[in-house]
N, C-alpha and C positions, 0 to 999 in steps of 0.2 A: 425578941425576937430578932430579935436580929435578926435580921435579913439582911442578909451580906447584899449589899447590894454591889454587883461586880460592876466594878469600871471597865468600861470601854476605851480602848484605845486603838486608835486608827493610826496606823503607821505606815505613810508612802513611802516605799523604795528608791519611786524615782522624784526627784525633789523639781516640783513646776515652776518654772522659773519663769518671770515676766519678760524674758527673753523672745520667746517666742510668738509671742503678742506684740511684739515693739513693728517698726516698717522695718527695720534693715535685720531682724531677725526673718519675719516673712520674706524678704529676697533672699537670704543666704540658705532658706530652707527651698526656697523655689530652686535655685541655682542647685543647691545638690541633689535635689531629686531631679531637674531636667536637663541641670548642666550637664550631669552624665551621658544625657540622650544628645547633646548638640554636641559634647566632645565627639561622642562614637560617629556620630554622623559626618562630622567634619573630618575625622580618618580614613574614614570609608571614602570620601570623598579626594582627597588629599591621595590615597593611596589607586585611586582610580585617574585621576589624573596623570600620577605617575608613573604606571604601566601605560596608560592612554603616548604618551608621552616615549614612549618605547618603542609602540608599533605606530607611531607617524615616524618616527627617524628609521626604523625601518623600511618603511611604504617611500622615505625620500632618498632614502641610498640606492633602492630598486630601480625607482624612478632615473636617479643620477646615472645608474648603469646604462639604461634603456635609451635614455640619450647620447650617451657615448655611442651605444652600438648604431644608432640609426645615423651619429653624427660621420661615423668611419662611413658607414651604408653610402651615405649622401657625397662624403668627399668623394668612394672608388667610383661614386657612379657620374661625377663632374667631368672627368675626362672624355665616358661615354657620351656623354652630352655636350662637351665641345665640338666632338670630332662630329654628332649629329650635325649640330648648327653649321659645320664648315661643308658638309654635303649639301646640306639646304640651301645655302647659299651659292654652292655651285650648280646644283638644279634649276635655281634661278637664272644664274648666268648662262647655262646648255639651254633654257626655254626661250631666253631673249635670244640666242643666236641663233638658235631653231625657227624663231617666227623670223627673224630678220632673214631668215634664208628664204624663208619662204617668201616675205618679201620680194626680196629679189627675183627669182621664180617669177612672182606674177607682175613684174615690173618689168620684166622681160616679156611675158607675153602678152601684157600691151603694148609694149613695142611692139611686137611683131603683128598682133591684131590690127594696129595704126598706122602703121608704116606703110607708103606709096609701094608699090612694085619697083619703079625705076630707082628706088632712091639706096645708097649705097653706106655702109658705115662704115668709118677707116678708122674711131676711137670710141668706144663705150666701156665710161667709167663710174660703177656703181659702189659708193661706199654705204655708211651706214645713216649717211643723212644727206648726201649728194648725188646727184648727176649729172655726169657733164658726156656731150653727145660731139664729135668731127665728123660730118657726113658731107655725102655730096648728093643730089638731085639732078636730076635730068633735063627739069626746067623749073621756071619761079612757080606756076600751079601747086605742083607736089610739094616744094618745099611749104609753101603757104597754105595747105591741107593738114602739114605734118606739125606744124607748129600751131597751129588753131588748136588741135586736138589736146595737145600738151599741156597748154595755155588754160582752157575750158576744164579741163579735168580737173578735181581734186585733190586727187592723188600725187600732185605736184606743186607745187608752191614759188614763189621768187623765181619764177623763170625769166631768164635772161638772156638776150642773143646778144653772144661776145663778138663772133666775126662772123661777116657773110660779103663774098665776093660772087661775080662773074667769071664765068672762063671765057677763052676763045669759042671755043667748040659750044657754049650754051651752057652746060651744067653750071650748077650753083652751089658753091661751099659754104658751108657755116658751119658754127659752133653754138652749142645750146649748153647755158648749165641751167639747174634748179636744185630745189630742195627736194626731196624724198618723204612724204607724209607716211610713215610707216602704218597708222592707224588704219590708213585708208585700203590699205591692203590685207588686212587680217579679215 
């Protein structure tokens, strides 16, 4: 009776190595498994940055062109701005002159209102800052009244009597110089 005992033979086609269980084997196994994903993600990031660089370069070029166009526009308007500034300066000058002319008119009105009827002006000089009067009056009282009016009014400063003389017929001839306070005439 041989009972035949069959021998069972286990044959492993894959040879099991202790390398998979070692530390370096585990690192290599992890690197081969997850390393592929890391390399793929890294390549995606690098390609994204590469294409982003093209987009940023294009935007940079567009902005440079826009700046060049704006500079040309500003430069073309600089002549206009210069002309406008000149005109503004002229307008300020014209305003000063017109205000000065108005001040002269008001100074003449002041003299008209405060000059005694018996006084005669031989010379009246008005400038932007000064007034000079050569006149004669029939008596000392009229001269005194006129001089006091000019001295007490704030429209005139530094009033000085340059020359005074009395003629044989009783007339008083005099010369008055003073500064005009333009601001008081506005």
